C-alpha positions in Angstrom: 101.2 17.8 151.3 98.0 17.3 153.3 95.7 19.1 150.8 96.9 16.9 148.0 96.3 13.7 150.0 92.7 14.9 150.9 92.2 15.8 147.2 93.3 12.3 146.1 91.0 10.7 148.7 88.0 12.8 147.4 88.9 12.0 143.8 89.1 8.3 144.7 85.7 8.4 146.4 84.2 10.2 143.5 85.6 7.7 141.0 84.4 4.8 143.1 80.9 6.4 143.1 81.1 7.0 139.3 81.9 3.3 138.7 79.1 2.1 141.0 76.3 4.4 139.9 77.4 6.5 136.9 76.0 9.8 138.2 76.5 12.9 136.0 80.1 14.1 136.2 78.8 17.5 137.3 77.5 15.9 140.5 80.9 14.4 141.2 82.6 17.7 140.5 80.2 19.5 142.8 80.7 16.9 145.5 77.0 16.5 145.8 77.6 13.0 147.2 79.2 14.4 150.3 77.0 15.5 153.3 76.4 19.2 153.5 78.8 19.8 156.4 81.7 18.1 154.6 81.0 19.8 151.3 80.8 23.3 152.9 84.0 22.8 154.9 86.0 21.7 151.8 89.2 23.7 151.3 89.4 25.2 147.9 92.8 23.7 147.1 91.6 20.3 148.1 88.4 20.5 146.0 90.3 22.0 143.0 92.9 19.2 143.0 90.2 16.6 143.4 88.2 18.1 140.5 91.4 18.0 138.3 91.9 14.3 139.0 88.2 13.4 138.6 87.6 15.2 135.4 90.9 14.3 133.9 90.5 10.6 134.7 86.9 10.4 133.3 87.9 12.4 130.2 90.8 10.0 129.6 89.0 6.8 130.8 89.6 4.8 127.6 93.4 5.6 127.7 93.5 5.0 131.5 91.6 1.7 131.3 93.6 0.5 128.4 96.9 1.2 130.3 95.6 -0.7 133.3 94.6 -3.7 131.2 98.0 -3.8 129.6 99.7 -4.1 133.0 97.4 -6.6 134.7 99.2 -9.9 135.2 97.1 -13.0 135.5 94.1 -10.9 136.4 91.0 -9.9 134.4 90.0 -6.2 134.3 86.3 -7.1 134.9 87.2 -8.8 138.2 88.9 -5.8 139.7 87.1 -4.7 142.9 85.8 -1.1 142.7 88.2 0.3 145.4 91.3 -1.0 143.5 89.8 0.1 140.2 89.2 3.7 141.4 92.7 4.0 142.9 94.3 2.6 139.8 92.3 4.9 137.5 93.2 8.0 139.4 96.8 7.0 139.7 97.3 5.9 136.1 95.8 9.2 135.0 98.3 11.0 137.2 101.3 9.0 136.0 100.4 9.7 132.4 99.3 13.3 132.6 100.8 14.9 135.8 104.4 15.5 134.8 104.9 17.8 137.8 104.3 15.0 140.4 107.0 12.3 140.7 105.8 8.8 140.0 107.0 7.6 143.4 104.7 10.1 145.1 101.7 9.0 143.0 102.4 5.3 143.7 103.0 6.0 147.5 99.7 7.9 147.8 97.9 5.1 145.9 99.3 2.5 148.2 98.3 4.5 151.3 94.8 5.0 150.0 94.6 1.2 149.2 95.7 0.4 152.7 93.0 2.6 154.1 90.1 1.7 151.9 90.9 -1.6 150.2 91.3 -5.2 151.2 94.4 -6.5 153.0 96.1 -7.3 149.6 94.9 -4.3 147.7 98.0 -2.2 148.3 100.3 -4.9 147.0 98.2 -5.3 143.9 97.9 -1.6 143.3 101.7 -1.1 143.8 102.5 -3.9 141.4 100.3 -2.6 138.6 101.3 1.1 139.1 105.0 0.1 139.2 104.6 -1.7 135.9 102.9 1.4 134.4 105.6 3.6 135.7 108.3 1.4 134.1 106.4 1.3 130.8 106.2 5.1 130.7 109.9 5.5 131.4 109.2 7.6 134.5 112.1 7.5 137.0 109.9 7.7 140.0 112.5 9.5 141.9 111.4 12.3 144.2 112.7 15.7 143.4 
């Protein structure tokens, strides 16, 4: 679903910005960090889904970060690069709170975003952490 992919990318970008500069959440939800043309051309379904992920992730940030920390193997949370952290936060939030989306889709989307925006190894790292989270939540991850 193209609009969901775009919404996830927007949410990822907003969460990246939030981690880097801690702007007011209202600025993130209004997409004030986008240039005017992009902001005005945003599809309502895309922006609504992005807002859902952004606000939910930030409201649940302690639970989300705690879940990420529990599933890091031989890695310190403070050493996570911002791209990986933003993708993980958004995706862990979705795994915990979005029952209507199969875990496999959340993880596949996270891997794709990591490949596009992260380092060469980001997608493997993100996949490993999210798969461990999925298993701990007992989510089947099967599409359908």
